[in-house]
VEXDREN-2710 file (C-alpha; in Angstrom, 1 decimal):
% VEXDREN-2710
k/r/px/py/pz
1/MET/0.0/0.0/0.0
2/GLN/1.3/3.4/-1.0
3/VAL/-0.1/6.5/0.8
4/THR/0.4/10.1/-0.3
5/GLU/-0.9/13.0/1.7
6/THR/-2.5/15.4/-0.7
7/LEU/-4.0/17.9/1.8
8/SER/-3.2/19.0/5.3
9/ALA/-4.9/22.3/6.2
10/GLY/-6.3/23.0/9.6
11/LEU/-8.4/20.0/10.6
12/LYS/-8.7/18.8/7.0
13/ARG/-6.7/15.8/5.7
14/GLU/-6.8/14.0/2.4
15/TYR/-4.8/11.0/1.2
16/LYS/-4.4/9.1/-2.0
17/VAL/-4.0/5.3/-1.4
18/VAL/-2.7/2.9/-4.0
19/VAL/-3.0/-0.9/-3.5
20/GLY/-0.8/-2.7/-6.0
21/GLN/-2.0/-5.2/-8.5
22/ALA/0.2/-7.9/-6.9
23/GLU/-1.4/-7.3/-3.5
24/LEU/-4.9/-7.6/-5.0
25/ASP/-4.0/-10.7/-6.9
26/SER/-2.6/-12.3/-3.8
27/GLU/-5.7/-11.5/-1.8
28/LEU/-7.9/-12.7/-4.6
29/ASN/-6.1/-16.1/-4.8
30/ALA/-6.4/-16.4/-1.0
31/LYS/-10.2/-15.8/-1.2
32/LEU/-10.6/-18.3/-4.0
33/ALA/-8.5/-20.9/-2.2
34/ASP/-10.8/-20.5/0.8
35/MET/-13.8/-20.8/-1.5
36/SER/-12.4/-24.0/-3.1
37/LYS/-12.5/-25.7/0.3
38/ARG/-16.3/-25.2/0.5
39/ALA/-17.3/-25.1/-3.1
40/ASN/-19.7/-27.8/-4.4
41/ILE/-19.6/-27.7/-8.2
42/LYS/-20.9/-30.4/-10.6
43/GLY/-17.9/-32.3/-12.0
44/PHE/-15.7/-31.8/-9.1
45/ARG/-15.4/-33.5/-5.7
46/PRO/-16.5/-31.3/-2.8
47/GLY/-13.6/-29.2/-1.6
48/LYS/-11.4/-30.2/-4.6
49/VAL/-12.5/-27.4/-7.1
50/PRO/-9.3/-26.0/-8.7
51/VAL/-8.6/-22.3/-7.9
52/ALA/-8.0/-21.6/-11.6
53/HIS/-11.6/-22.9/-12.4
54/LEU/-13.1/-20.8/-9.7
55/LYS/-11.2/-17.8/-10.9
56/ARG/-12.6/-18.2/-14.4
57/VAL/-16.2/-18.6/-13.1
58/TYR/-16.3/-16.4/-10.1
59/GLY/-13.2/-14.2/-10.5
60/ARG/-15.0/-10.8/-11.0
61/SER/-17.5/-11.2/-8.2
62/ALA/-14.7/-12.4/-5.9
63/MET/-12.6/-9.5/-7.0
64/ALA/-15.4/-7.1/-6.1
65/GLU/-15.4/-8.4/-2.5
66/VAL/-11.6/-8.2/-2.4
67/LEU/-11.7/-4.6/-3.5
68/GLN/-14.2/-3.7/-0.8
69/ASP/-12.1/-5.4/1.8
70/ALA/-9.0/-3.7/0.5
71/VAL/-10.7/-0.2/0.8
72/ASP/-11.9/-1.0/4.4
73/THR/-8.7/-2.5/5.7
74/ARG/-6.4/0.0/4.1
75/SER/-8.6/2.9/5.3
76/LYS/-8.5/1.6/8.9
77/LYS/-4.7/0.9/8.7
78/LEU/-4.1/4.4/7.4
79/LEU/-5.9/6.0/10.4
80/GLU/-4.0/3.8/12.8
81/GLU/-0.6/4.5/11.2
82/LYS/-1.2/8.2/11.0
83/ASN/-2.7/8.2/14.5
84/LEU/-5.8/10.1/13.2
85/LYS/-9.0/10.6/15.1
86/PRO/-11.7/11.4/12.5
87/ALA/-14.5/13.7/13.6
88/TYR/-16.9/11.6/11.4
89/GLN/-16.8/8.7/9.0
90/PRO/-14.1/9.5/6.4
91/GLU/-15.2/10.1/2.8
92/VAL/-13.8/7.5/0.5
93/LYS/-13.9/8.1/-3.3
94/LEU/-13.2/5.3/-5.8
95/PRO/-12.0/5.9/-9.4
96/THR/-14.8/6.8/-11.8
97/ASP/-12.9/6.1/-15.1
98/GLU/-14.5/3.0/-16.6
99/ALA/-11.3/1.7/-18.2
100/GLU/-9.4/2.0/-14.9
101/ILE/-12.2/0.2/-13.1
102/ALA/-12.3/-2.6/-15.7
103/ALA/-8.5/-3.1/-15.5
104/VAL/-8.7/-3.4/-11.7
105/MET/-11.6/-5.8/-11.9
106/ASP/-9.7/-7.9/-14.4
107/GLY/-6.7/-8.0/-12.1
108/LYS/-4.6/-5.9/-14.5
109/GLY/-4.3/-2.7/-12.6
110/ASP/-3.7/-1.0/-9.3
111/LEU/-6.5/0.1/-7.1
112/SER/-6.4/3.8/-6.2
113/PHE/-8.8/5.7/-4.0
114/THR/-8.8/8.9/-2.0
115/MET/-9.8/9.4/1.6
116/ALA/-10.9/12.8/3.0
117/LEU/-11.7/13.7/6.6
118/GLU/-11.5/16.2/9.3
119/VAL/-9.7/15.3/12.5
120/ILE/-10.9/16.0/16.1
121/PRO/-9.2/19.2/17.2
122/ASP/-6.4/18.8/19.7
123/PHE/-7.0/20.8/23.0
124/ASP/-6.1/20.4/26.6
125/VAL/-8.8/19.7/29.2
126/LYS/-8.6/22.2/31.9
127/ASP/-9.1/21.6/35.6
128/HIS/-12.7/22.5/36.5
129/SER/-12.6/21.4/40.1
130/GLY/-13.8/24.2/42.4
131/LEU/-16.0/25.7/39.7
132/ALA/-18.5/28.0/41.4
133/LEU/-22.1/26.9/40.9
134/VAL/-25.5/27.5/42.4
135/ARG/-28.2/24.8/42.8
136/HIS/-31.6/26.4/42.8
137/VAL/-33.9/24.6/45.2
138/VAL/-37.7/24.9/45.3
139/PRO/-39.4/23.5/48.5
140/VAL/-42.8/21.9/48.0
141/ALA/-45.2/24.1/49.9
142/ASP/-48.4/22.8/51.5
143/SER/-50.4/25.4/49.6
144/GLU/-49.1/24.0/46.3
145/ILE/-50.1/20.5/47.3
146/GLU/-53.6/21.9/48.1
147/GLU/-53.8/23.6/44.8
148/THR/-52.9/20.4/43.0
149/LEU/-55.6/18.5/45.0
150/LYS/-58.2/21.1/43.9
151/ARG/-57.1/20.7/40.3
152/ILE/-57.4/16.9/40.5
153/ALA/-60.8/17.3/42.1
154/SER/-62.0/19.7/39.4
155/GLN/-61.0/17.0/36.8
156/SER/-63.0/14.5/38.7
157/LYS/-66.3/16.3/38.4
158/ASN/-69.6/14.8/39.4
159/PHE/-72.6/15.5/37.3
160/GLU/-76.2/15.6/38.5
161/GLU/-79.3/16.1/36.4
162/LYS/-80.8/19.5/36.9
163/LYS/-83.8/21.6/35.7
164/GLY/-83.2/25.0/34.1
165/LYS/-80.8/26.4/31.6
166/ALA/-77.4/24.9/30.8
167/LYS/-74.4/27.1/31.5
168/ALA/-70.6/26.8/30.8
169/GLY/-69.3/23.7/32.7
170/ASP/-72.6/21.9/32.6
171/ARG/-73.0/18.7/30.7
172/VAL/-75.8/18.3/28.1
173/THR/-76.9/15.1/26.3
174/ILE/-77.9/15.8/22.7
175/ASN/-79.1/14.3/19.5
176/PHE/-78.1/16.0/16.3
177/VAL/-78.3/15.9/12.5
178/GLY/-75.7/17.9/10.6
179/THR/-76.4/19.2/7.1
180/ILE/-74.5/21.3/4.5
181/ASP/-76.6/23.1/2.0
182/GLY/-79.6/21.1/3.3
183/THR/-77.9/17.7/2.7
184/ALA/-76.9/15.4/5.6
185/PHE/-73.2/14.5/5.5
186/GLU/-71.4/11.4/6.7
187/GLY/-70.4/11.5/10.4
188/GLY/-72.7/14.4/11.1
189/THR/-75.5/12.5/12.8
190/ALA/-75.5/11.0/16.4
191/ASP/-77.7/10.4/19.4
192/ASP/-77.2/10.5/23.1
193/VAL/-73.9/12.4/22.9
194/ALA/-72.7/13.7/26.3
195/LEU/-71.0/17.1/25.9
196/GLU/-69.5/19.3/28.6
197/ILE/-70.0/22.9/27.5
198/GLY/-66.7/24.7/27.3
199/SER/-64.6/21.5/26.9
200/GLY/-63.7/22.3/23.3
201/GLN/-64.7/18.8/22.1
202/PHE/-66.8/20.1/19.2
203/ILE/-66.3/22.5/16.3
204/PRO/-65.6/26.1/17.5
205/GLY/-68.8/27.9/18.2
206/PHE/-71.0/24.7/18.6
207/GLU/-70.8/24.5/22.4
208/ASP/-71.4/28.2/22.9
209/GLN/-74.8/28.0/21.2
210/LEU/-76.0/25.4/23.8
211/VAL/-75.6/27.9/26.7
212/GLY/-79.1/28.7/28.0
213/ALA/-80.7/25.5/26.5
214/LYS/-83.1/23.4/28.6
215/ALA/-83.9/19.7/28.4
216/GLY/-86.4/19.2/25.5
217/ASP/-85.2/22.3/23.6
218/GLU/-84.6/22.0/19.9
219/ILE/-81.9/24.3/18.5
220/THR/-80.3/24.9/15.1
221/VAL/-76.6/25.3/15.7
222/LYS/-74.9/27.1/12.9
223/VAL/-71.1/26.8/12.6
224/SER/-68.4/26.6/10.0
225/PHE/-65.8/23.8/9.8
226/PRO/-62.2/25.1/10.3
227/ALA/-60.2/25.6/7.2
228/ASP/-57.7/22.9/8.4
229/TYR/-60.3/20.4/9.4
230/GLY/-59.2/16.8/9.0
231/VAL/-61.9/15.9/6.5
232/ALA/-61.1/17.7/3.3
233/GLU/-64.7/17.6/2.0
234/LEU/-65.9/19.5/5.1
235/ALA/-63.0/21.9/5.6
236/GLY/-64.1/25.5/5.6
237/LYS/-67.7/24.8/4.8
238/PRO/-70.7/26.3/6.8
239/ALA/-73.0/23.7/8.4
240/GLU/-76.2/23.5/10.4
241/PHE/-76.9/21.0/13.2
242/ALA/-80.5/20.3/14.1
243/THR/-80.0/19.6/17.8
244/LYS/-82.3/18.3/20.5
245/VAL/-81.2/18.6/24.2
246/THR/-82.4/15.6/26.1
247/LYS/-80.7/16.2/29.4
248/VAL/-78.9/18.9/31.3
249/GLU/-76.5/18.1/34.2
250/GLY/-74.8/20.5/36.6
251/SER/-71.2/19.9/37.6
252/LYS/-69.8/19.7/41.0
253/ASP/-66.1/19.2/41.9
254/ALA/-65.4/16.1/43.9
255/GLU/-65.1/16.5/47.7
256/ILE/-61.5/16.3/48.8
257/ASP/-61.8/13.7/51.6
258/GLU/-60.7/10.2/52.5
259/GLU/-63.3/8.7/50.2
260/PHE/-62.0/10.7/47.3
261/ALA/-58.4/9.5/48.0
262/LYS/-59.6/5.9/48.0
263/LYS/-61.4/6.4/44.7
264/MET/-58.0/7.7/43.3
265/GLY/-56.4/4.4/44.4
266/PHE/-54.8/5.5/47.7
267/GLU/-55.1/4.2/51.2
268/ASP/-56.0/7.5/52.6
269/LEU/-55.8/11.3/52.0
270/SER/-52.3/11.6/53.5
271/LYS/-50.9/9.0/51.1
272/LEU/-52.4/10.9/48.1
273/LYS/-50.8/14.1/49.4
274/ASP/-47.5/12.2/49.8
275/MET/-47.7/11.2/46.2
276/ILE/-48.3/14.7/45.1
277/LYS/-45.5/16.0/47.2
278/GLU/-43.1/13.4/45.8
279/ARG/-44.0/14.1/42.1
280/MET/-43.8/17.9/42.6
281/GLY/-40.4/17.5/44.3
282/ALA/-39.2/15.3/41.3
283/GLU/-40.5/18.0/38.9
284/PHE/-38.7/20.8/40.7
285/ALA/-35.5/18.7/41.0
286/GLN/-35.6/18.1/37.2
287/MET/-35.9/21.8/36.6
288/SER/-33.1/22.5/39.0
289/SER/-30.9/20.0/37.3
290/MET/-31.6/21.5/33.9
291/LYS/-30.7/25.0/35.2
292/LEU/-27.5/23.6/36.8
293/LYS/-26.5/21.7/33.6
294/ARG/-27.0/24.9/31.6
295/ASP/-24.8/26.8/34.0
296/VAL/-22.0/24.2/33.7
297/LEU/-22.2/24.3/29.9
298/ASP/-22.1/28.1/29.9
299/ALA/-19.0/28.0/32.1
300/LEU/-17.3/25.5/29.8
301/ASP/-18.3/27.5/26.7
302/LYS/-16.3/30.5/28.1
303/GLU/-13.3/28.4/28.8
304/TYR/-12.7/26.8/25.4
305/SER/-12.1/28.1/21.9
306/PHE/-10.6/26.0/19.1
307/GLU/-11.1/25.2/15.4
308/LEU/-14.2/23.1/14.7
309/PRO/-14.7/20.4/12.1
310/GLU/-16.7/22.2/9.4
311/LYS/-18.8/19.1/8.5
312/LEU/-19.9/18.6/12.1
313/VAL/-21.0/22.2/12.4
314/GLU/-22.8/22.1/9.0
315/ALA/-24.7/18.9/10.0
316/GLU/-25.7/20.4/13.4
317/PHE/-26.8/23.7/11.7
318/ASN/-28.8/21.9/9.1
319/GLY/-30.6/19.9/11.7
320/ILE/-31.5/23.1/13.7
321/TRP/-32.4/25.0/10.6
322/ASN/-34.6/22.3/9.1
323/ALA/-36.5/22.0/12.4
324/LEU/-37.0/25.8/12.5
325/SER/-38.1/26.0/8.9
326/GLY/-40.6/23.2/9.5
327/GLU/-42.0/24.9/12.6
328/MET/-42.3/28.3/10.8
329/THR/-44.1/26.6/7.8
330/ARG/-46.6/24.9/10.2
331/SER/-47.2/28.1/12.1
332/GLY/-47.3/30.3/9.0
333/LYS/-44.8/32.7/10.5
334/SER/-42.0/34.6/8.8
335/PHE/-38.7/36.0/9.9
336/ALA/-40.2/39.5/9.9
337/ASP/-42.9/38.2/12.3
338/GLU/-40.0/37.3/14.6
339/GLY/-38.4/40.7/14.3
340/THR/-35.3/39.5/12.3
341/THR/-34.2/38.5/8.8
342/GLU/-33.2/35.2/7.4
343/GLU/-29.6/36.3/7.2
344/ASP/-29.4/37.3/10.8
345/ALA/-31.3/34.2/11.9
346/ARG/-28.8/32.0/10.0
347/LYS/-25.9/33.7/11.8
348/GLU/-27.6/33.2/15.2
349/TYR/-28.3/29.5/14.6
350/ARG/-24.9/28.8/13.2
351/ALA/-23.4/30.2/16.4
352/ILE/-25.7/27.8/18.3
353/ALA/-24.5/24.9/16.1
354/GLU/-20.9/25.9/16.8
355/ARG/-21.5/26.0/20.5
356/ARG/-23.1/22.6/20.5
357/VAL/-20.3/21.0/18.5
358/ARG/-17.6/22.7/20.7
359/LEU/-19.3/21.6/23.9
360/GLY/-19.8/18.1/22.6
361/LEU/-16.1/17.7/21.8
362/VAL/-15.2/19.2/25.2
363/LEU/-17.5/16.9/27.1
364/GLY/-16.4/13.9/25.0
365/ARG/-12.7/14.6/25.8
366/MET/-13.5/15.1/29.5
367/GLY/-15.5/12.0/29.7
368/GLU/-12.8/10.0/28.0
369/LYS/-10.2/11.4/30.4
370/GLN/-12.4/10.6/33.4
371/GLY/-13.3/7.1/32.2
372/VAL/-17.0/7.8/31.9
373/VAL/-18.9/4.7/30.7
374/VAL/-22.6/4.3/29.7
375/SER/-23.7/0.9/30.9
376/GLU/-25.9/-1.5/29.0
377/GLN/-28.5/-1.1/31.7
378/GLU/-28.5/2.7/31.4
379/LEU/-29.0/2.3/27.6
380/GLN/-31.9/-0.2/28.2
381/ASN/-33.5/2.2/30.6
382/ALA/-33.3/5.0/28.0
383/LEU/-34.8/2.7/25.4
384/MET/-37.7/1.8/27.8
385/ASN/-38.3/5.5/28.4
386/ARG/-38.4/6.1/24.6
387/MET/-40.9/3.2/24.2
388/ARG/-43.3/4.8/26.8
389/GLN/-43.5/7.8/24.5
390/PHE/-45.2/5.6/21.8
391/PRO/-47.8/3.5/23.5
392/GLY/-49.0/0.6/21.4
393/GLN/-45.9/0.8/19.1
394/GLU/-43.3/-0.6/21.6
395/LYS/-42.2/-3.5/19.3
396/MET/-41.7/-1.1/16.4
397/VAL/-39.5/1.2/18.6
398/ILE/-37.4/-1.7/19.8
399/ASP/-36.9/-3.0/16.3
400/TYR/-35.9/0.4/15.0
401/TYR/-33.2/0.9/17.6
402/ARG/-31.9/-2.6/17.3
403/ARG/-31.5/-2.2/13.5
404/ASN/-29.9/1.3/13.8
405/PRO/-26.7/1.6/15.8
406/ALA/-26.6/5.3/15.1
407/ALA/-30.0/5.7/16.8
408/MET/-28.7/3.8/19.8
409/MET/-25.7/6.3/19.9
410/GLU/-28.3/9.1/20.0
411/LEU/-29.7/7.5/23.2
412/ARG/-26.2/7.1/24.6
413/GLY/-25.2/10.7/24.0
414/PRO/-27.4/12.5/26.6
415/ILE/-26.6/9.9/29.2
416/PHE/-22.9/10.3/28.7
417/GLU/-23.1/14.1/28.7
418/GLN/-25.1/14.1/31.9
419/LYS/-22.6/11.8/33.6
420/VAL/-19.7/14.2/32.7
421/VAL/-21.7/17.2/33.9
422/ASP/-22.4/15.3/37.2
423/ALA/-18.7/14.6/37.6
424/ILE/-18.0/18.4/37.2
425/VAL/-20.7/19.2/39.7
426/ALA/-19.3/16.7/42.2
427/THR/-16.0/18.6/42.4
428/ALA/-17.6/22.1/42.2
429/LYS/-17.9/24.7/44.8
430/LEU/-21.7/24.3/45.1
431/ASP/-24.0/26.7/46.9
432/GLU/-27.8/26.3/47.2
433/LYS/-30.3/29.0/46.8
434/THR/-34.0/28.7/47.6
435/VAL/-36.3/30.1/45.0
436/SER/-40.0/30.0/44.1
437/LYS/-41.4/27.6/41.5
438/GLU/-42.2/30.6/39.3
439/GLU/-38.6/31.9/39.6
440/LEU/-37.1/28.6/38.6
441/GLN/-39.6/28.1/35.8
442/LYS/-38.6/31.5/34.4
443/MET/-34.9/30.7/34.6
444/VAL/-35.4/27.5/32.7
445/GLU/-37.7/29.1/30.1
446/ASP/-35.4/32.0/29.5
447/GLU/-32.4/29.7/29.0
448/GLU/-34.4/27.4/26.6
449/GLU/-35.4/30.5/24.6
450/MET/-31.8/31.7/24.5
451/ALA/-30.7/28.2/23.4
452/SER/-33.2/28.1/20.5
453/ALA/-33.1/31.8/19.6
END
């Protein structure tokens, strides 16, 4: 193998690799000799097929495998010999000249290919022990537990039939027939439908027209289907619903007592409160952890400045930009609506992409130095959490991650990153500051907005 460096500029490297005809011929003969031990061809005893015969019959297909192996093994060897740490999978380009390709396939020419890559930048990991950090703590107040209890009770309404007019929050039972231009349409007719006024279950404007109705009333509800309605034939069209109210029920929040707790599946009211306190504490702890992690990343971002692999930055930027473009298309917003221009937005998001790549490289180097390892159990836990996000599609999720090593690496990344951050926090000069829930929420929201702005 002959290697010639054709480019060395910054982080970019490019090499021309030539594998001689004699090397290829030797590797082809070795492959054919191995095939001859297993070949079963009519006219020859098993395992006794001459290599020369195999070469005539299968030479070109075997050579294709030899060439692929030659590219893979020489690329790997080049990286090892040059002690190169590529920032991404190197780009390998094979010859495109048909005559040159034919000569190589026929065993009459050398194989040449180029390999281009960017290397991981070299930088020293600094000592971050004693880093000054603040953990923001939110105590779970009794008043917040009571508010949560009231919210749960309001979601567990009891309805009792009443006389008189329906109002917002009441539940009505209705029969209706929907028509467009006097003609009933599919899916527009139903009986004994229970509808809570103000719940937003029906087309906008429908529920409002039931306010003031009594049991036995017949009402013509006039509405228009939204322009983005899921059924194209109905989208944007005006419709009338001949509606009869058969029952009106008033709502009443559930009483917060021992019986209520038992209905919720708890031994008593104190156990229900304990559960609420535990969940709220976990929620506050997660927000606090997010804030602390952001502070660590901000501190690291100020400490490191080095050249970044262009391709990594470009890939990160494209991911951010595509997500932004998709969201703006769905919302119908423009850059002018956001008080900026596309040019300025591109600059801002490229800076974010550069920050993410830089911090990723820093955390990766720090984790490597600290011996941080993501265990198989931690990966499985992450996979289980991902599965819970897609109820009913668990098998599809598992199959996807098992077939895609890159997807599993995406699960590994955040775990690895958090473990490195935890290691930094463990050696930091850490103070605690008690804040309100609202204060912590604003801190987290402001930083999320800055990270995506």
